N, C-alpha and C positions, 0 to 999 in steps of 0.2 A: 220614568216612574217605575217603581218596583211592581211587578205583576206576579202575584202568587195566590194560591188557594189554600184554604185550611186543610191540612193533611188528615187522612183517616187511617193511614197505615205507616209503618216504619219506612217503607220504601218511598212513600210520598213525602214523609218528613225529611228524609235525607236529601231528596231531590230539591225540596224547598230551601233547605239550608245551603246547598251548593249555589242556588240562585242568589240567595241573600248575601252569601260571602263574596260571590263574584261582583255583586252590585256594590258592596262596601269597598272592595279593592279598586273598582273604577272611580269611586269617590275619594280614593287615597286615604281611607280611614286606617290608621295603624292597627296592627293586630291586638294590642292591649285594649283598644277602645271598641273593638268589634262586638264583644258579647252584649254590652249595654246598648250600643248603637243598633245592633242587629235586633235586639229585643224590641226597641222602639219602632224600628222599621216594620217588623212583623205585626206588632200591635196596631200600628196606624193603618197598614195596608189591609188587615183583616178586620179592622174596627173592633178590637178586643181590649178589654181592660186587664192588663197583666201586671202583677206585682213584680217589683224589681228584685226583691230579696225573697228567699225561700228557705225552708228547712226540710231535711229528709231527702229522699231520692224518688225518682219516678218508679211507679209500680209496673207490673207486668201487663196490666190491662191496657188496651188500645185506647187510651185517653189522650187527646191532643188539644186540650183546652185548659184554661186556668193555671194553677200552680204546676200541674203536670207538664204543660207545654213550656213554662218558664224553666223548669228543671232540665227538660230535654234540650232546650236551646243552649243554656249555659254548659251543660255536659258535652254537647257537640263541639262547642268552641274550645273547651278544655282539652278534649281529645285531639282536636285539629292543631292547636297552637301551643299547648303545653306551657313551657317556661316563658314564652313570649308574652303571656298574659300577666306577667308579674308587675309591670309598670302600672300604677294607678291611673284610671281614666278620668277621675273626678277632679274638682278644683282644689283639693287639698284637705286640710284638717284643722281643727281647733281644739282647745281644752274646754271642758265643761265641768263645773263644780257640782257634785252630787253629795249631799249630806256632809259637806266639809272636805271631801276628797276630790282630786282631779282625775278625770277620765278623758281619754282621747276620743273625739268624735270625728269619724271619717265622712267625707262628702262624696257621693257618687256622681258620675256624669249622668244627667237626666235630660232627656228630650221628650217632649209631649206629655202625656198623662199617665206615665208609668207610676205605679204606687209602690211605696216601701214604708217599713216601720222604723221610725226614728230610733227607738230603743235598740234595734238590731244593728244600727250604725255606730253604736258606742262600743269600742273595742274591749273585749273580755269583761263586760259587765256581768257579774254573777247573777244567776237566775234568782237566787234568794233575795238579792238587793232589788232587782227590777220588780219582783213580785211584791215587795214591801212598800214600794213607792205609792203615795196617795195621789189623788187627782190633782191637787195643787202642785205637788212636786213634778208630776208628769207634764202639766201645763207649762211650768217654768222651764223645764228641759226643752220642750217643744219650741217655746218662744225663743230661747237662746239659740237653739239649733237653726231654726228658720232664718232668724236675723243674720246669723253668721254665714249661713249658706248663700243667702241672697247677696251679701257683701262679697263673698269669695267669687261668686259667679260674675259679679260686676268687675272685679279686679282681673279675672281671667279674660274678660272681653278685650282688655287692652294689654295683654301680656307681651305683645311684641314691641311695646313702647319702651323708651329708656327707663331703666331702674325697676321695671315691674317684676322681672324675674327675681331681683334682689328683694323686693317687697314680699313676695311669696316666700322667699327663703327666710326672711326675718320673722314672718308669722310662724313658720315651721320651727324656728329656733325658740321662739317664745313658748310654744307648746312643749318642746323637748325639755326646757328648763323647768316647766311647771310639773310635768309628769315624771321627771327623773327621780331616782332614789339615791342620794337625797336631792330634794328640789333646790333650785337656785333662783330665788325670787328676784334678786337684783338683776341678774343677767336676763331674766325673762322680761322685766320691765324695760331694760335697755333695748332689747329687741323690739318691743312694742313701740318705743319712741322712734326707733329707726324706721319702723313700718310707716308711721305717720309722716315723719320727716321726708322720706323718699316719695311718699304719695304727693305731698305738697310740691316737692321739687320736680316731680314728673309733670304736674300741671304747669309750673312755671317754665319748664323746658319747652313744652308744647306752645306756650304763649310767647316764646322767644324773649322771656324776661331774664334779668340777671338772677342767677341762682346763688344764694348765700352759702358760705362754707362754714356754718356753725350749726349748733343743735338747739337753738332757742325756738321752740315751736310757736310761741306767741308771736314773735317777730315774723317768722316765716308765714304763719297763718295770715297776718295782717297784710304782708306783701302779696300773697295769693289773692286776698280779697280785693286789694287795689287793682289787681289784674283781671278781675271779673269772677272770681270764685265766690261761693256763698260764704256768709259770715259764720264763724265757728265760735260757740260759747267758750269764753275764757275759762270758766270753771271746768269744762270738759278737758280743755288743753292742760290745765294744771294737774289733772288726774293721770295724765300720761307723761308729762314732763318729769325728768329726773336728771341728776348730774352724772357725768362720766364716771364719778367715783363709785357708783353702784356696781360697776364691774369688778371692783376690788374690795367690796364690803365696806367702803367708807360711809356709804349712806344705807341705812338699814331699811329694807322693804318688807312689809308683811305679806302674808299669803293673800289677804283680801285686796291689798293695793296692787299686787302683781296681776291678780286675776281681773280686776276692774280695768287696769291698763290694757291687758290683752283683749278683753271683750270690746272696749271702746275703740281701740286702735283698729281692729278688724272692721267694725261697723263704720267708723269715720273714713277709713281708706276706701271702703266700698262706695260711700257717697261721693268721694272725690273722683273715684274711677267712673262712676255714672256721669258726673259732670264732664269729665274729659271725653268720654265716649259720645255724649250728646253733642259736645262741641265739634268733634271730628265728623260726626254724621252731618251736622248742619253745614260745616265747611264743604264737605263732599257734595251735598245737595246744591249748595250755592254755586260751586264750580260747574256742576252739571247744568244748572239753569242758565248760567252766564254763557256756557258753550252753546246751548240750544238757541239762546237769544242772538248770539253772534252768527250762528249758521243761518238764522232766519233772515238776516240782512244781506246775506251773500247773494 
Protein backbone atom coordinates (compact mmCIF):
# COMPACT_ATOMS: atom_id res chain seq x y z
CA UNK A 1 0.00 0.00 0.00
CA UNK A 2 1.27 3.45 -0.93
CA UNK A 3 2.36 5.43 2.14
CA UNK A 4 2.65 9.19 1.53
CA UNK A 5 1.79 12.46 3.25
CA UNK A 6 0.49 15.74 1.82
CA UNK A 7 3.56 17.85 0.95
CA UNK A 8 4.01 21.35 2.31
CA UNK A 9 7.20 22.23 0.43
CA UNK A 10 8.88 21.53 -2.90
CA UNK A 11 11.33 19.19 -1.23
CA UNK A 12 8.50 17.15 0.30
CA UNK A 13 6.63 17.16 -3.03
CA UNK A 14 9.64 15.79 -4.93
CA UNK A 15 10.16 13.14 -2.26
CA UNK A 16 6.49 12.14 -2.54
CA UNK A 17 6.72 11.89 -6.34
CA UNK A 18 9.80 9.65 -6.15
CA UNK A 19 7.90 7.32 -3.82
CA UNK A 20 4.86 7.30 -6.10
CA UNK A 21 6.94 6.70 -9.21
CA UNK A 22 8.78 3.84 -7.55
CA UNK A 23 5.46 2.35 -6.48
CA UNK A 24 4.14 2.53 -10.06
CA UNK A 25 7.29 0.89 -11.43
CA UNK A 26 6.85 -1.99 -8.98
CA UNK A 27 3.29 -2.38 -10.27
CA UNK A 28 4.75 -2.45 -13.80
CA UNK A 29 2.74 0.58 -14.90
CA UNK A 30 4.24 1.79 -18.23
CA UNK A 31 5.57 5.38 -18.31
CA UNK A 32 2.78 6.70 -20.54
CA UNK A 33 0.17 5.64 -17.97
CA UNK A 34 1.96 6.90 -14.87
CA UNK A 35 0.73 10.53 -14.81
CA UNK A 36 -2.95 9.57 -14.59
CA UNK A 37 -2.35 6.45 -12.51
CA UNK A 38 -0.07 8.45 -10.21
CA UNK A 39 -2.68 11.18 -9.83
CA UNK A 40 -5.23 8.58 -8.81
CA UNK A 41 -2.87 6.94 -6.33
CA UNK A 42 -2.09 10.27 -4.70
CA UNK A 43 -5.76 11.33 -4.61
CA UNK A 44 -6.78 8.03 -3.03
CA UNK A 45 -3.91 7.86 -0.54
CA UNK A 46 -4.42 11.46 0.63
CA UNK A 47 -8.23 11.34 0.35
CA UNK A 48 -8.29 14.29 -2.06
CA UNK A 49 -10.68 15.15 -4.88
CA UNK A 50 -8.35 16.05 -7.74
CA UNK A 51 -9.47 17.04 -11.22
CA UNK A 52 -7.80 15.09 -13.98
CA UNK A 53 -7.59 17.99 -16.42
CA UNK A 54 -6.24 21.46 -15.73
CA UNK A 55 -5.43 24.75 -17.41
CA UNK A 56 -2.56 27.09 -16.72
CA UNK A 57 0.53 26.43 -14.66
CA UNK A 58 1.39 26.17 -11.01
CA UNK A 59 2.07 29.46 -9.28
CA UNK A 60 5.06 30.36 -7.16
CA UNK A 61 3.06 30.06 -3.93
CA UNK A 62 3.59 26.98 -1.84
CA UNK A 63 0.18 25.45 -2.56
CA UNK A 64 0.02 21.67 -2.74
CA UNK A 65 -3.70 21.03 -2.98
CA UNK A 66 -6.42 21.23 -5.64
CA UNK A 67 -5.51 22.15 -9.22
CA UNK A 68 -2.08 23.37 -8.13
CA UNK A 69 -1.22 19.86 -6.97
CA UNK A 70 -2.61 18.34 -10.18
CA UNK A 71 -0.44 20.66 -12.27
CA UNK A 72 2.65 19.87 -10.20
CA UNK A 73 2.04 16.11 -10.56
CA UNK A 74 1.66 16.21 -14.34
CA UNK A 75 4.61 18.60 -14.72
CA UNK A 76 6.83 16.29 -12.67
CA UNK A 77 6.01 13.31 -14.88
CA UNK A 78 6.54 15.40 -18.04
CA UNK A 79 9.99 16.43 -16.85
CA UNK A 80 10.84 12.89 -15.77
CA UNK A 81 9.65 10.95 -18.85
CA UNK A 82 9.37 13.44 -21.71
CA UNK A 83 8.51 11.74 -25.01
CA UNK A 84 7.72 8.45 -23.30
CA UNK A 85 4.40 10.00 -22.27
CA UNK A 86 3.31 10.24 -25.90
CA UNK A 87 1.33 7.00 -25.93
CA UNK A 88 -2.31 7.52 -24.88
CA UNK A 89 -3.21 5.92 -21.55
CA UNK A 90 -6.95 5.90 -22.09
CA UNK A 91 -9.25 3.44 -23.88
CA UNK A 92 -9.35 5.35 -27.15
CA UNK A 93 -11.58 7.89 -28.86
CA UNK A 94 -14.86 8.35 -30.70
CA UNK A 95 -16.43 10.97 -32.93
CA UNK A 96 -19.12 13.26 -31.50
CA UNK A 97 -21.39 15.41 -33.65
CA UNK A 98 -21.79 19.00 -32.47
CA UNK A 99 -24.06 21.28 -34.47
CA UNK A 100 -23.68 19.12 -37.55
CA UNK A 101 -19.88 18.82 -37.44
CA UNK A 102 -17.74 15.95 -36.19
CA UNK A 103 -15.23 16.37 -33.40
CA UNK A 104 -12.81 13.88 -31.91
CA UNK A 105 -13.51 13.00 -28.26
CA UNK A 106 -10.59 11.46 -26.38
CA UNK A 107 -11.05 9.13 -23.43
CA UNK A 108 -8.63 9.30 -20.51
CA UNK A 109 -7.63 6.40 -18.34
CA UNK A 110 -9.56 6.92 -15.09
CA UNK A 111 -9.20 5.15 -11.77
CA UNK A 112 -11.23 6.12 -8.72
CA UNK A 113 -13.01 9.46 -8.37
CA UNK A 114 -10.72 11.79 -10.33
CA UNK A 115 -12.80 14.58 -11.93
CA UNK A 116 -12.54 16.03 -15.43
CA UNK A 117 -14.49 18.29 -17.78
CA UNK A 118 -15.93 16.48 -20.82
CA UNK A 119 -15.66 19.58 -22.99
CA UNK A 120 -11.91 19.60 -22.30
CA UNK A 121 -11.70 16.10 -23.80
CA UNK A 122 -12.98 17.23 -27.21
CA UNK A 123 -9.94 17.89 -29.36
CA UNK A 124 -9.48 21.47 -30.57
CA UNK A 125 -13.05 22.53 -29.77
CA UNK A 126 -12.99 26.33 -30.18
CA UNK A 127 -13.74 28.42 -27.11
CA UNK A 128 -16.36 30.37 -29.05
CA UNK A 129 -18.28 27.22 -29.96
CA UNK A 130 -18.08 25.67 -26.49
CA UNK A 131 -19.30 28.94 -24.95
CA UNK A 132 -22.25 29.06 -27.37
CA UNK A 133 -23.54 25.58 -26.49
CA UNK A 134 -26.82 25.60 -24.57
CA UNK A 135 -27.73 23.26 -21.71
CA UNK A 136 -29.59 20.85 -23.99
CA UNK A 137 -26.58 20.54 -26.30
CA UNK A 138 -24.20 20.10 -23.39
CA UNK A 139 -26.40 17.35 -21.96
CA UNK A 140 -26.50 15.57 -25.33
CA UNK A 141 -22.71 15.77 -25.59
CA UNK A 142 -22.29 14.46 -22.05
CA UNK A 143 -24.73 11.58 -22.64
CA UNK A 144 -22.96 10.56 -25.86
CA UNK A 145 -19.53 10.83 -24.27
CA UNK A 146 -20.42 8.84 -21.14
CA UNK A 147 -22.18 6.07 -23.09
CA UNK A 148 -19.22 5.72 -25.45
CA UNK A 149 -16.68 5.89 -22.61
CA UNK A 150 -18.41 3.11 -20.68
CA UNK A 151 -18.51 0.99 -23.83
CA UNK A 152 -14.83 1.56 -24.60
CA UNK A 153 -13.86 0.72 -21.03
CA UNK A 154 -15.80 -2.56 -21.32
CA UNK A 155 -14.05 -3.42 -24.59
CA UNK A 156 -10.65 -2.67 -23.08
CA UNK A 157 -11.39 -5.08 -20.22
CA UNK A 158 -11.13 -7.95 -22.72
CA UNK A 159 -8.49 -6.47 -25.02
CA UNK A 160 -6.29 -9.57 -24.74
CA UNK A 161 -8.95 -11.79 -26.33
CA UNK A 162 -9.05 -12.73 -30.03
CA UNK A 163 -9.92 -9.87 -32.41
CA UNK A 164 -10.37 -7.21 -29.69
CA UNK A 165 -7.29 -5.26 -30.77
CA UNK A 166 -8.80 -5.25 -34.25
CA UNK A 167 -12.14 -4.07 -32.84
CA UNK A 168 -10.44 -1.07 -31.27
CA UNK A 169 -8.65 -0.45 -34.55
CA UNK A 170 -11.94 -0.52 -36.46
CA UNK A 171 -13.46 2.01 -34.06
CA UNK A 172 -10.46 4.24 -34.58
CA UNK A 173 -10.82 3.87 -38.36
CA UNK A 174 -14.49 4.85 -38.18
CA UNK A 175 -13.47 8.00 -36.30
CA UNK A 176 -10.73 8.82 -38.80
CA UNK A 177 -13.11 8.56 -41.75
CA UNK A 178 -15.68 10.82 -40.06
CA UNK A 179 -13.32 13.61 -39.04
CA UNK A 180 -11.06 13.54 -42.12
CA UNK A 181 -11.21 16.28 -44.74
CA UNK A 182 -12.95 15.24 -46.88
CA UNK A 183 -14.88 12.70 -44.81
CA UNK A 184 -15.52 9.16 -46.07
CA UNK A 185 -18.90 8.10 -44.72
CA UNK A 186 -19.01 4.77 -46.53
CA UNK A 187 -15.62 3.69 -45.21
CA UNK A 188 -16.63 4.82 -41.72
CA UNK A 189 -19.80 2.73 -41.78
CA UNK A 190 -17.87 -0.27 -43.06
CA UNK A 191 -15.47 0.08 -40.12
CA UNK A 192 -18.48 0.25 -37.77
CA UNK A 193 -19.87 -2.95 -39.28
CA UNK A 194 -16.49 -4.61 -38.77
CA UNK A 195 -16.50 -3.45 -35.15
CA UNK A 196 -19.77 -5.23 -34.40
CA UNK A 197 -19.01 -8.26 -36.57
CA UNK A 198 -15.74 -8.91 -34.72
CA UNK A 199 -17.44 -8.35 -31.37
CA UNK A 200 -19.99 -11.07 -32.14
CA UNK A 201 -17.23 -13.32 -33.45
CA UNK A 202 -15.15 -12.80 -30.32
CA UNK A 203 -18.12 -14.02 -28.28
CA UNK A 204 -18.57 -17.04 -30.56
CA UNK A 205 -14.86 -17.85 -30.35
CA UNK A 206 -14.96 -17.84 -26.55
CA UNK A 207 -18.04 -20.09 -26.69
CA UNK A 208 -16.09 -22.42 -29.02
CA UNK A 209 -18.85 -22.10 -31.61
CA UNK A 210 -18.36 -22.13 -35.36
CA UNK A 211 -17.49 -18.63 -36.53
CA UNK A 212 -19.05 -17.73 -39.90
CA UNK A 213 -16.94 -16.07 -42.57
CA UNK A 214 -19.49 -13.55 -43.87
CA UNK A 215 -20.60 -10.03 -42.94
CA UNK A 216 -24.35 -10.56 -42.37
CA UNK A 217 -24.80 -9.12 -38.91
CA UNK A 218 -28.37 -10.37 -38.51
CA UNK A 219 -27.31 -13.98 -39.04
CA UNK A 220 -24.22 -13.65 -36.87
CA UNK A 221 -26.31 -11.99 -34.14
CA UNK A 222 -28.84 -14.85 -34.18
CA UNK A 223 -26.01 -17.40 -33.99
CA UNK A 224 -24.56 -15.58 -30.99
CA UNK A 225 -28.00 -15.51 -29.36
CA UNK A 226 -28.33 -19.26 -29.88
CA UNK A 227 -25.05 -19.62 -28.00
CA UNK A 228 -26.20 -17.59 -25.00
CA UNK A 229 -25.75 -13.92 -25.91
CA UNK A 230 -28.56 -11.42 -25.34
CA UNK A 231 -30.97 -10.72 -28.21
CA UNK A 232 -30.14 -7.69 -30.33
CA UNK A 233 -32.89 -5.57 -31.87
CA UNK A 234 -33.03 -6.23 -35.62
CA UNK A 235 -33.69 -2.55 -36.29
CA UNK A 236 -30.45 -1.68 -34.53
CA UNK A 237 -28.58 -4.24 -36.61
CA UNK A 238 -30.06 -2.80 -39.82
CA UNK A 239 -28.65 0.63 -38.96
CA UNK A 240 -25.14 -0.80 -38.85
CA UNK A 241 -25.39 -3.30 -41.69
CA UNK A 242 -24.04 -2.24 -45.08
CA UNK A 243 -22.69 -3.88 -48.20
CA UNK A 244 -19.02 -4.25 -49.04
CA UNK A 245 -19.74 -1.85 -51.88
CA UNK A 246 -19.65 1.12 -49.51
CA UNK A 247 -15.87 0.86 -49.66
CA UNK A 248 -16.00 1.75 -53.33
CA UNK A 249 -18.86 4.23 -53.31
CA UNK A 250 -21.38 1.72 -54.74
CA UNK A 251 -23.70 2.35 -51.78
CA UNK A 252 -24.10 5.98 -50.79
CA UNK A 253 -24.00 6.64 -47.06
CA UNK A 254 -25.10 9.94 -45.54
CA UNK A 255 -23.38 11.77 -42.71
CA UNK A 256 -26.20 10.90 -40.28
CA UNK A 257 -26.17 7.22 -41.28
CA UNK A 258 -22.42 6.95 -40.78
CA UNK A 259 -22.58 8.68 -37.41
CA UNK A 260 -25.47 6.55 -36.16
CA UNK A 261 -23.63 3.39 -37.21
CA UNK A 262 -20.50 4.58 -35.41
CA UNK A 263 -22.35 5.46 -32.21
CA UNK A 264 -24.42 2.26 -32.14
CA UNK A 265 -21.47 0.02 -33.03
CA UNK A 266 -19.44 1.32 -30.09
CA UNK A 267 -22.30 0.94 -27.61
CA UNK A 268 -23.34 -2.52 -28.87
CA UNK A 269 -19.75 -3.76 -28.86
CA UNK A 270 -19.44 -2.50 -25.30
CA UNK A 271 -22.48 -4.53 -24.25
CA UNK A 272 -21.08 -7.63 -25.94
CA UNK A 273 -17.75 -7.06 -24.22
CA UNK A 274 -19.52 -6.83 -20.86
CA UNK A 275 -21.26 -10.13 -21.56
CA UNK A 276 -17.96 -11.77 -22.51
CA UNK A 277 -16.22 -10.38 -19.42
CA UNK A 278 -19.03 -11.58 -17.12
CA UNK A 279 -18.88 -15.00 -18.73
CA UNK A 280 -15.14 -15.26 -18.19
CA UNK A 281 -15.41 -14.09 -14.57
CA UNK A 282 -18.16 -16.64 -13.90
CA UNK A 283 -16.08 -19.38 -15.51
CA UNK A 284 -13.07 -18.42 -13.40
CA UNK A 285 -15.11 -18.42 -10.19
CA UNK A 286 -16.67 -21.77 -11.07
CA UNK A 287 -13.25 -23.29 -11.66
CA UNK A 288 -12.02 -21.89 -8.33
CA UNK A 289 -15.10 -23.25 -6.50
CA UNK A 290 -14.67 -26.69 -8.07
CA UNK A 291 -11.00 -26.66 -7.07
CA UNK A 292 -11.91 -25.80 -3.46
CA UNK A 293 -14.57 -28.52 -3.38
CA UNK A 294 -12.10 -31.05 -4.79
CA UNK A 295 -9.50 -30.14 -2.17
CA UNK A 296 -12.07 -30.46 0.62
CA UNK A 297 -12.55 -34.14 -0.23
CA UNK A 298 -8.84 -34.92 -0.25
